PyMOL Python script that loads the backbone (N, CA, C, O; Angstrom):
from pymol import cmd

cmd.read_pdbstr("""\
ATOM      1  N   MET A   1      62.104 -43.930 170.832  1.00  0.00           N
ATOM      2  CA  MET A   1      61.130 -43.585 170.798  1.00  0.00           C
ATOM      3  C   MET A   1      59.972 -44.871 171.256  1.00  0.00           C
ATOM      4  O   MET A   1      60.080 -46.024 170.838  1.00  0.00           O
ATOM      5  N   HIS A   2      58.910 -44.420 172.156  1.00  0.00           N
ATOM      6  CA  HIS A   2      57.970 -45.528 172.463  1.00  0.00           C
ATOM      7  C   HIS A   2      57.116 -45.691 171.482  1.00  0.00           C
ATOM      8  O   HIS A   2      56.834 -44.807 170.672  1.00  0.00           O
ATOM      9  N   ARG A   3      56.561 -47.047 171.492  1.00  0.00           N
ATOM     10  CA  ARG A   3      55.736 -47.684 170.602  1.00  0.00           C
ATOM     11  C   ARG A   3      54.488 -48.179 171.147  1.00  0.00           C
ATOM     12  O   ARG A   3      54.681 -48.876 172.143  1.00  0.00           O
ATOM     13  N   PHE A   4      53.286 -48.050 170.825  1.00  0.00           N
ATOM     14  CA  PHE A   4      51.893 -48.479 171.194  1.00  0.00           C
ATOM     15  C   PHE A   4      51.125 -48.881 169.979  1.00  0.00           C
ATOM     16  O   PHE A   4      51.326 -48.347 168.888  1.00  0.00           O
ATOM     17  N   TYR A   5      50.363 -49.697 170.145  1.00  0.00           N
ATOM     18  CA  TYR A   5      49.311 -50.334 169.310  1.00  0.00           C
ATOM     19  C   TYR A   5      47.963 -49.866 169.912  1.00  0.00           C
ATOM     20  O   TYR A   5      47.458 -50.154 170.997  1.00  0.00           O
ATOM     21  N   ALA A   6      47.397 -48.850 168.642  1.00  0.00           N
ATOM     22  CA  ALA A   6      45.825 -48.108 169.310  1.00  0.00           C
ATOM     23  C   ALA A   6      44.898 -49.348 169.055  1.00  0.00           C
ATOM     24  O   ALA A   6      44.917 -50.275 168.245  1.00  0.00           O
ATOM     25  N   ASP A   7      43.915 -48.899 170.292  1.00  0.00           N
ATOM     26  CA  ASP A   7      42.828 -49.714 170.458  1.00  0.00           C
ATOM     27  C   ASP A   7      41.924 -49.719 169.077  1.00  0.00           C
ATOM     28  O   ASP A   7      41.457 -48.623 168.767  1.00  0.00           O
ATOM     29  N   PRO A   8      41.655 -50.741 168.289  1.00  0.00           N
ATOM     30  CA  PRO A   8      41.040 -50.936 167.070  1.00  0.00           C
ATOM     31  C   PRO A   8      39.600 -50.858 167.138  1.00  0.00           C
ATOM     32  O   PRO A   8      38.848 -50.758 166.169  1.00  0.00           O
ATOM     33  N   ASP A   9      39.257 -50.915 168.412  1.00  0.00           N
ATOM     34  CA  ASP A   9      37.491 -50.633 168.420  1.00  0.00           C
ATOM     35  C   ASP A   9      37.173 -49.054 168.825  1.00  0.00           C
ATOM     36  O   ASP A   9      36.018 -48.648 168.955  1.00  0.00           O
ATOM     37  N   GLN A  10      38.317 -48.235 169.004  1.00  0.00           N
ATOM     38  CA  GLN A  10      38.126 -46.710 169.564  1.00  0.00           C
ATOM     39  C   GLN A  10      38.804 -45.997 169.050  1.00  0.00           C
ATOM     40  O   GLN A  10      39.083 -44.932 169.602  1.00  0.00           O
ATOM     41  N   THR A  11      39.365 -46.356 167.686  1.00  0.00           N
ATOM     42  CA  THR A  11      40.470 -45.348 166.922  1.00  0.00           C
ATOM     43  C   THR A  11      39.875 -45.151 165.434  1.00  0.00           C
ATOM     44  O   THR A  11      39.097 -45.910 164.857  1.00  0.00           O
ATOM     45  N   ASP A  12      40.341 -44.140 165.031  1.00  0.00           N
ATOM     46  CA  ASP A  12      40.086 -43.973 163.570  1.00  0.00           C
ATOM     47  C   ASP A  12      40.989 -43.065 163.262  1.00  0.00           C
ATOM     48  O   ASP A  12      41.744 -42.695 164.161  1.00  0.00           O
ATOM     49  N   GLU A  13      41.115 -42.522 161.980  1.00  0.00           N
ATOM     50  CA  GLU A  13      42.171 -41.883 161.424  1.00  0.00           C
ATOM     51  C   GLU A  13      42.845 -40.364 162.089  1.00  0.00           C
ATOM     52  O   GLU A  13      43.967 -39.872 161.967  1.00  0.00           O
ATOM     53  N   HIS A  14      41.618 -39.896 162.830  1.00  0.00           N
ATOM     54  CA  HIS A  14      42.212 -38.593 163.417  1.00  0.00           C
ATOM     55  C   HIS A  14      42.192 -38.527 165.037  1.00  0.00           C
ATOM     56  O   HIS A  14      42.119 -37.518 165.739  1.00  0.00           O
ATOM     57  N   LEU A  15      42.273 -39.824 165.417  1.00  0.00           N
ATOM     58  CA  LEU A  15      42.247 -39.677 166.904  1.00  0.00           C
ATOM     59  C   LEU A  15      42.697 -41.194 167.375  1.00  0.00           C
ATOM     60  O   LEU A  15      41.910 -42.140 167.371  1.00  0.00           O
ATOM     61  N   PHE A  16      43.936 -41.278 167.739  1.00  0.00           N
ATOM     62  CA  PHE A  16      44.288 -42.877 168.376  1.00  0.00           C
ATOM     63  C   PHE A  16      43.860 -42.872 169.834  1.00  0.00           C
ATOM     64  O   PHE A  16      43.881 -41.833 170.494  1.00  0.00           O
ATOM     65  N   VAL A  17      43.460 -44.075 170.348  1.00  0.00           N
ATOM     66  CA  VAL A  17      43.047 -44.497 171.632  1.00  0.00           C
ATOM     67  C   VAL A  17      43.990 -45.544 172.126  1.00  0.00           C
ATOM     68  O   VAL A  17      44.271 -46.509 171.414  1.00  0.00           O
ATOM     69  N   LEU A  18      44.472 -45.390 173.288  1.00  0.00           N
ATOM     70  CA  LEU A  18      45.233 -46.474 173.879  1.00  0.00           C
ATOM     71  C   LEU A  18      44.305 -47.094 174.941  1.00  0.00           C
ATOM     72  O   LEU A  18      43.522 -46.308 175.474  1.00  0.00           O
ATOM     73  N   ASN A  19      44.267 -48.596 175.397  1.00  0.00           N
ATOM     74  CA  ASN A  19      43.720 -48.982 176.394  1.00  0.00           C
ATOM     75  C   ASN A  19      44.180 -48.589 177.601  1.00  0.00           C
ATOM     76  O   ASN A  19      45.169 -47.857 177.625  1.00  0.00           O
ATOM     77  N   ALA A  20      43.520 -49.020 178.885  1.00  0.00           N
ATOM     78  CA  ALA A  20      43.867 -48.926 180.040  1.00  0.00           C
ATOM     79  C   ALA A  20      45.118 -49.204 180.353  1.00  0.00           C
ATOM     80  O   ALA A  20      45.799 -48.438 181.035  1.00  0.00           O
ATOM     81  N   GLU A  21      45.539 -50.310 179.895  1.00  0.00           N
ATOM     82  CA  GLU A  21      46.870 -50.978 180.373  1.00  0.00           C
ATOM     83  C   GLU A  21      48.165 -50.025 179.925  1.00  0.00           C
ATOM     84  O   GLU A  21      49.111 -49.719 180.650  1.00  0.00           O
ATOM     85  N   ASP A  22      47.946 -49.626 178.482  1.00  0.00           N
ATOM     86  CA  ASP A  22      48.849 -49.029 178.044  1.00  0.00           C
ATOM     87  C   ASP A  22      48.942 -47.712 178.357  1.00  0.00           C
ATOM     88  O   ASP A  22      50.080 -47.253 178.459  1.00  0.00           O
ATOM     89  N   ALA A  23      47.682 -46.740 178.597  1.00  0.00           N
ATOM     90  CA  ALA A  23      47.562 -45.631 179.388  1.00  0.00           C
ATOM     91  C   ALA A  23      48.367 -45.390 180.698  1.00  0.00           C
ATOM     92  O   ALA A  23      49.099 -44.422 180.903  1.00  0.00           O
ATOM     93  N   ARG A  24      48.088 -46.554 181.666  1.00  0.00           N
ATOM     94  CA  ARG A  24      48.815 -46.354 182.910  1.00  0.00           C
ATOM     95  C   ARG A  24      50.451 -46.682 182.516  1.00  0.00           C
ATOM     96  O   ARG A  24      51.319 -46.144 183.203  1.00  0.00           O
ATOM     97  N   HIS A  25      50.772 -47.426 181.583  1.00  0.00           N
ATOM     98  CA  HIS A  25      52.277 -47.592 181.330  1.00  0.00           C
ATOM     99  C   HIS A  25      52.785 -46.324 180.923  1.00  0.00           C
ATOM    100  O   HIS A  25      53.863 -45.975 181.406  1.00  0.00           O
ATOM    101  N   ALA A  26      52.140 -45.496 180.040  1.00  0.00           N
ATOM    102  CA  ALA A  26      52.532 -44.407 179.339  1.00  0.00           C
ATOM    103  C   ALA A  26      52.785 -43.336 180.167  1.00  0.00           C
ATOM    104  O   ALA A  26      53.817 -42.680 180.026  1.00  0.00           O
ATOM    105  N   GLY A  27      51.807 -43.030 181.178  1.00  0.00           N
ATOM    106  CA  GLY A  27      51.585 -42.338 182.248  1.00  0.00           C
ATOM    107  C   GLY A  27      52.651 -42.572 183.544  1.00  0.00           C
ATOM    108  O   GLY A  27      53.441 -41.716 183.942  1.00  0.00           O
ATOM    109  N   LYS A  28      52.515 -43.706 184.016  1.00  0.00           N
ATOM    110  CA  LYS A  28      53.261 -43.930 185.194  1.00  0.00           C
ATOM    111  C   LYS A  28      54.870 -44.447 185.454  1.00  0.00           C
ATOM    112  O   LYS A  28      55.682 -44.292 186.366  1.00  0.00           O
ATOM    113  N   VAL A  29      54.867 -45.251 183.943  1.00  0.00           N
ATOM    114  CA  VAL A  29      56.283 -45.998 183.953  1.00  0.00           C
ATOM    115  C   VAL A  29      57.223 -45.135 182.935  1.00  0.00           C
ATOM    116  O   VAL A  29      58.432 -45.008 183.126  1.00  0.00           O
ATOM    117  N   LEU A  30      56.539 -44.567 181.851  1.00  0.00           N
ATOM    118  CA  LEU A  30      57.505 -44.036 180.971  1.00  0.00           C
ATOM    119  C   LEU A  30      57.545 -42.326 181.231  1.00  0.00           C
ATOM    120  O   LEU A  30      58.397 -41.541 180.816  1.00  0.00           O
ATOM    121  N   ARG A  31      56.296 -42.021 182.082  1.00  0.00           N
ATOM    122  CA  ARG A  31      55.951 -40.672 182.358  1.00  0.00           C
ATOM    123  C   ARG A  31      55.973 -39.711 181.258  1.00  0.00           C
ATOM    124  O   ARG A  31      56.638 -38.675 181.264  1.00  0.00           O
ATOM    125  N   LEU A  32      55.189 -40.122 180.284  1.00  0.00           N
ATOM    126  CA  LEU A  32      54.696 -39.109 179.140  1.00  0.00           C
ATOM    127  C   LEU A  32      53.637 -38.320 179.617  1.00  0.00           C
ATOM    128  O   LEU A  32      52.785 -38.523 180.482  1.00  0.00           O
ATOM    129  N   ARG A  33      53.906 -37.242 178.762  1.00  0.00           N
ATOM    130  CA  ARG A  33      52.909 -36.079 179.102  1.00  0.00           C
ATOM    131  C   ARG A  33      52.394 -35.555 177.989  1.00  0.00           C
ATOM    132  O   ARG A  33      52.961 -35.863 176.940  1.00  0.00           O
ATOM    133  N   PRO A  34      51.240 -34.668 177.925  1.00  0.00           N
ATOM    134  CA  PRO A  34      50.574 -33.989 176.789  1.00  0.00           C
ATOM    135  C   PRO A  34      51.623 -33.512 175.942  1.00  0.00           C
ATOM    136  O   PRO A  34      52.521 -32.877 176.495  1.00  0.00           O
ATOM    137  N   GLY A  35      51.678 -33.684 174.783  1.00  0.00           N
ATOM    138  CA  GLY A  35      52.490 -33.004 173.731  1.00  0.00           C
ATOM    139  C   GLY A  35      53.817 -33.958 173.347  1.00  0.00           C
ATOM    140  O   GLY A  35      54.686 -33.647 172.533  1.00  0.00           O
ATOM    141  N   ASP A  36      53.772 -34.917 173.957  1.00  0.00           N
ATOM    142  CA  ASP A  36      55.286 -35.910 173.909  1.00  0.00           C
ATOM    143  C   ASP A  36      54.705 -36.743 172.492  1.00  0.00           C
ATOM    144  O   ASP A  36      53.555 -37.074 172.202  1.00  0.00           O
ATOM    145  N   GLU A  37      55.789 -36.899 171.868  1.00  0.00           N
ATOM    146  CA  GLU A  37      55.738 -37.808 170.381  1.00  0.00           C
ATOM    147  C   GLU A  37      55.855 -39.331 170.670  1.00  0.00           C
ATOM    148  O   GLU A  37      56.770 -39.594 171.450  1.00  0.00           O
ATOM    149  N   THR A  38      55.161 -40.362 170.236  1.00  0.00           N
ATOM    150  CA  THR A  38      55.558 -41.713 170.074  1.00  0.00           C
ATOM    151  C   THR A  38      55.150 -42.129 168.888  1.00  0.00           C
ATOM    152  O   THR A  38      54.693 -41.328 168.072  1.00  0.00           O
ATOM    153  N   GLU A  39      55.271 -43.583 168.602  1.00  0.00           N
ATOM    154  CA  GLU A  39      54.788 -44.120 167.453  1.00  0.00           C
ATOM    155  C   GLU A  39      53.549 -44.997 167.908  1.00  0.00           C
ATOM    156  O   GLU A  39      53.279 -45.521 168.989  1.00  0.00           O
ATOM    157  N   VAL A  40      52.922 -44.967 166.737  1.00  0.00           N
ATOM    158  CA  VAL A  40      51.562 -45.780 167.287  1.00  0.00           C
ATOM    159  C   VAL A  40      51.282 -46.810 165.843  1.00  0.00           C
ATOM    160  O   VAL A  40      51.561 -46.448 164.699  1.00  0.00           O
ATOM    161  N   PHE A  41      50.794 -47.884 166.135  1.00  0.00           N
ATOM    162  CA  PHE A  41      50.581 -48.863 164.961  1.00  0.00           C
ATOM    163  C   PHE A  41      49.214 -48.921 165.163  1.00  0.00           C
ATOM    164  O   PHE A  41      48.635 -49.090 166.237  1.00  0.00           O
ATOM    165  N   TRP A  42      48.676 -48.751 163.926  1.00  0.00           N
ATOM    166  CA  TRP A  42      47.072 -48.872 163.613  1.00  0.00           C
ATOM    167  C   TRP A  42      46.762 -49.325 162.261  1.00  0.00           C
ATOM    168  O   TRP A  42      47.346 -48.766 161.333  1.00  0.00           O
ATOM    169  N   ASN A  43      45.905 -50.281 162.010  1.00  0.00           N
ATOM    170  CA  ASN A  43      45.284 -50.434 160.619  1.00  0.00           C
ATOM    171  C   ASN A  43      46.596 -50.941 159.699  1.00  0.00           C
ATOM    172  O   ASN A  43      46.533 -50.730 158.488  1.00  0.00           O
ATOM    173  N   GLY A  44      47.485 -51.439 160.113  1.00  0.00           N
ATOM    174  CA  GLY A  44      48.586 -51.983 159.240  1.00  0.00           C
ATOM    175  C   GLY A  44      49.626 -50.916 158.919  1.00  0.00           C
ATOM    176  O   GLY A  44      50.456 -51.088 158.027  1.00  0.00           O
ATOM    177  N   GLN A  45      49.561 -49.699 159.737  1.00  0.00           N
ATOM    178  CA  GLN A  45      50.322 -48.511 159.321  1.00  0.00           C
ATOM    179  C   GLN A  45      51.085 -48.121 160.728  1.00  0.00           C
ATOM    180  O   GLN A  45      50.559 -48.359 161.815  1.00  0.00           O
ATOM    181  N   ARG A  46      52.412 -47.480 160.597  1.00  0.00           N
ATOM    182  CA  ARG A  46      52.904 -46.674 161.660  1.00  0.00           C
ATOM    183  C   ARG A  46      52.889 -45.410 161.367  1.00  0.00           C
ATOM    184  O   ARG A  46      53.242 -44.925 160.292  1.00  0.00           O
ATOM    185  N   PHE A  47      52.407 -44.730 162.478  1.00  0.00           N
ATOM    186  CA  PHE A  47      52.251 -43.329 162.504  1.00  0.00           C
ATOM    187  C   PHE A  47      53.440 -42.782 163.842  1.00  0.00           C
ATOM    188  O   PHE A  47      54.087 -43.352 164.720  1.00  0.00           O
ATOM    189  N   LEU A  48      53.253 -41.396 163.378  1.00  0.00           N
ATOM    190  CA  LEU A  48      54.161 -40.502 164.566  1.00  0.00           C
ATOM    191  C   LEU A  48      52.888 -39.942 165.101  1.00  0.00           C
ATOM    192  O   LEU A  48      52.004 -39.613 164.309  1.00  0.00           O
ATOM    193  N   ALA A  49      52.743 -39.822 166.269  1.00  0.00           N
ATOM    194  CA  ALA A  49      51.713 -39.204 166.976  1.00  0.00           C
ATOM    195  C   ALA A  49      51.921 -38.634 168.389  1.00  0.00           C
ATOM    196  O   ALA A  49      52.639 -39.226 169.194  1.00  0.00           O
ATOM    197  N   ALA A  50      51.258 -37.421 168.707  1.00  0.00           N
ATOM    198  CA  ALA A  50      51.293 -36.822 169.876  1.00  0.00           C
ATOM    199  C   ALA A  50      50.487 -36.865 170.865  1.00  0.00           C
ATOM    200  O   ALA A  50      49.336 -36.477 170.670  1.00  0.00           O
ATOM    201  N   LEU A  51      50.849 -37.312 172.087  1.00  0.00           N
ATOM    202  CA  LEU A  51      49.874 -37.319 173.295  1.00  0.00           C
ATOM    203  C   LEU A  51      48.997 -36.269 173.250  1.00  0.00           C
ATOM    204  O   LEU A  51      49.538 -35.179 173.061  1.00  0.00           O
ATOM    205  N   GLU A  52      48.033 -36.269 173.344  1.00  0.00           N
ATOM    206  CA  GLU A  52      46.673 -35.123 173.476  1.00  0.00           C
ATOM    207  C   GLU A  52      46.118 -35.286 174.997  1.00  0.00           C
ATOM    208  O   GLU A  52      46.096 -34.297 175.731  1.00  0.00           O
ATOM    209  N   SER A  53      45.758 -36.312 175.366  1.00  0.00           N
ATOM    210  CA  SER A  53      45.465 -36.383 176.976  1.00  0.00           C
ATOM    211  C   SER A  53      45.681 -37.509 177.433  1.00  0.00           C
ATOM    212  O   SER A  53      45.761 -38.488 176.691  1.00  0.00           O
ATOM    213  N   LEU A  54      45.835 -37.591 178.923  1.00  0.00           N
ATOM    214  CA  LEU A  54      46.257 -38.941 179.369  1.00  0.00           C
ATOM    215  C   LEU A  54      45.396 -38.902 180.881  1.00  0.00           C
ATOM    216  O   LEU A  54      45.343 -37.955 181.666  1.00  0.00           O
ATOM    217  N   SER A  55      44.746 -40.255 181.009  1.00  0.00           N
ATOM    218  CA  SER A  55      44.146 -40.427 182.449  1.00  0.00           C
ATOM    219  C   SER A  55      44.548 -41.701 183.027  1.00  0.00           C
ATOM    220  O   SER A  55      45.551 -42.200 182.516  1.00  0.00           O
ATOM    221  N   ALA A  56      44.026 -42.305 183.923  1.00  0.00           N
ATOM    222  CA  ALA A  56      44.462 -43.452 184.470  1.00  0.00           C
ATOM    223  C   ALA A  56      44.111 -44.685 183.478  1.00  0.00           C
ATOM    224  O   ALA A  56      44.856 -45.643 183.273  1.00  0.00           O
ATOM    225  N   ASP A  57      42.857 -44.479 182.914  1.00  0.00           N
ATOM    226  CA  ASP A  57      42.554 -45.504 182.083  1.00  0.00           C
ATOM    227  C   ASP A  57      42.314 -45.598 180.687  1.00  0.00           C
ATOM    228  O   ASP A  57      41.770 -46.573 180.169  1.00  0.00           O
ATOM    229  N   ARG A  58      42.805 -44.365 179.927  1.00  0.00           N
ATOM    230  CA  ARG A  58      42.770 -44.094 178.803  1.00  0.00           C
ATOM    231  C   ARG A  58      43.743 -42.990 178.232  1.00  0.00           C
ATOM    232  O   ARG A  58      43.941 -42.054 179.006  1.00  0.00           O
ATOM    233  N   ALA A  59      44.270 -42.945 177.227  1.00  0.00           N
ATOM    234  CA  ALA A  59      45.282 -42.006 176.466  1.00  0.00           C
ATOM    235  C   ALA A  59      44.649 -41.769 175.021  1.00  0.00           C
ATOM    236  O   ALA A  59      44.002 -42.628 174.423  1.00  0.00           O
ATOM    237  N   THR A  60      44.886 -40.661 174.604  1.00  0.00           N
ATOM    238  CA  THR A  60      44.209 -40.398 173.236  1.00  0.00           C
ATOM    239  C   THR A  60      45.686 -39.557 172.797  1.00  0.00           C
ATOM    240  O   THR A  60      46.492 -39.018 173.556  1.00  0.00           O
ATOM    241  N   LEU A  61      45.715 -39.664 171.233  1.00  0.00           N
ATOM    242  CA  LEU A  61      47.141 -39.434 170.562  1.00  0.00           C
ATOM    243  C   LEU A  61      46.607 -38.848 169.145  1.00  0.00           C
ATOM    244  O   LEU A  61      45.889 -39.551 168.435  1.00  0.00           O
ATOM    245  N   CYS A  62      46.931 -37.719 168.814  1.00  0.00           N
ATOM    246  CA  CYS A  62      46.999 -37.137 167.474  1.00  0.00           C
ATOM    247  C   CYS A  62      47.793 -37.619 166.592  1.00  0.00           C
ATOM    248  O   CYS A  62      48.996 -37.676 166.849  1.00  0.00           O
ATOM    249  N   PRO A  63      47.314 -38.051 165.417  1.00  0.00           N
ATOM    250  CA  PRO A  63      48.380 -38.627 164.240  1.00  0.00           C
ATOM    251  C   PRO A  63      49.069 -37.441 163.822  1.00  0.00           C
ATOM    252  O   PRO A  63      48.439 -36.384 163.807  1.00  0.00           O
ATOM    253  N   LEU A  64      50.527 -37.474 163.410  1.00  0.00           N
ATOM    254  CA  LEU A  64      50.967 -36.170 162.988  1.00  0.00           C
ATOM    255  C   LEU A  64      51.603 -36.585 161.397  1.00  0.00           C
ATOM    256  O   LEU A  64      51.787 -35.728 160.533  1.00  0.00           O
ATOM    257  N   SER A  65      51.850 -37.842 161.229  1.00  0.00           N
ATOM    258  CA  SER A  65      52.361 -38.149 160.075  1.00  0.00           C
ATOM    259  C   SER A  65      52.499 -39.720 159.936  1.00  0.00           C
ATOM    260  O   SER A  65      52.725 -40.376 160.952  1.00  0.00           O
ATOM    261  N   VAL A  66      52.362 -40.380 158.631  1.00  0.00           N
ATOM    262  CA  VAL A  66      52.247 -41.727 158.237  1.00  0.00           C
ATOM    263  C   VAL A  66      53.611 -41.979 158.366  1.00  0.00           C
ATOM    264  O   VAL A  66      54.178 -41.033 157.819  1.00  0.00           O
ATOM    265  N   LEU A  67      54.577 -42.902 158.884  1.00  0.00           N
ATOM    266  CA  LEU A  67      56.003 -43.077 158.660  1.00  0.00           C
ATOM    267  C   LEU A  67      55.999 -44.665 158.068  1.00  0.00           C
ATOM    268  O   LEU A  67      55.166 -45.554 158.248  1.00  0.00           O
ATOM    269  N   PRO A  68      57.170 -44.670 157.346  1.00  0.00           N
ATOM    270  CA  PRO A  68      57.241 -45.814 156.398  1.00  0.00           C
ATOM    271  C   PRO A  68      57.570 -47.158 157.172  1.00  0.00           C
ATOM    272  O   PRO A  68      58.254 -47.190 158.195  1.00  0.00           O
ATOM    273  N   SER A  69      57.139 -47.990 156.711  1.00  0.00           N
ATOM    274  CA  SER A  69      57.070 -49.234 157.384  1.00  0.00           C
ATOM    275  C   SER A  69      58.050 -50.255 157.404  1.00  0.00           C
ATOM    276  O   SER A  69      57.850 -51.291 158.038  1.00  0.00           O
TER     277      SER A  69
END
""", "prot")
cmd.dss("prot")
cmd.show_as("cartoon", "prot")
cmd.util.cbc("prot")
cmd.orient("prot")
């Protein structure tokens, strides 16, 4: 499973945001699509999250559950 760090300036517990570099990597290299699941690190915790939207400069993910660290 792929892992990303959520952008701390644009993220809260309801929506994770990836920066432009990670969004491009997710879409172009990993070829992730909305609905695909990944791990996200944010605020000292690890989450299972589903990709909601993806553009050239931003990706948003919905947290599904907190994973054990």
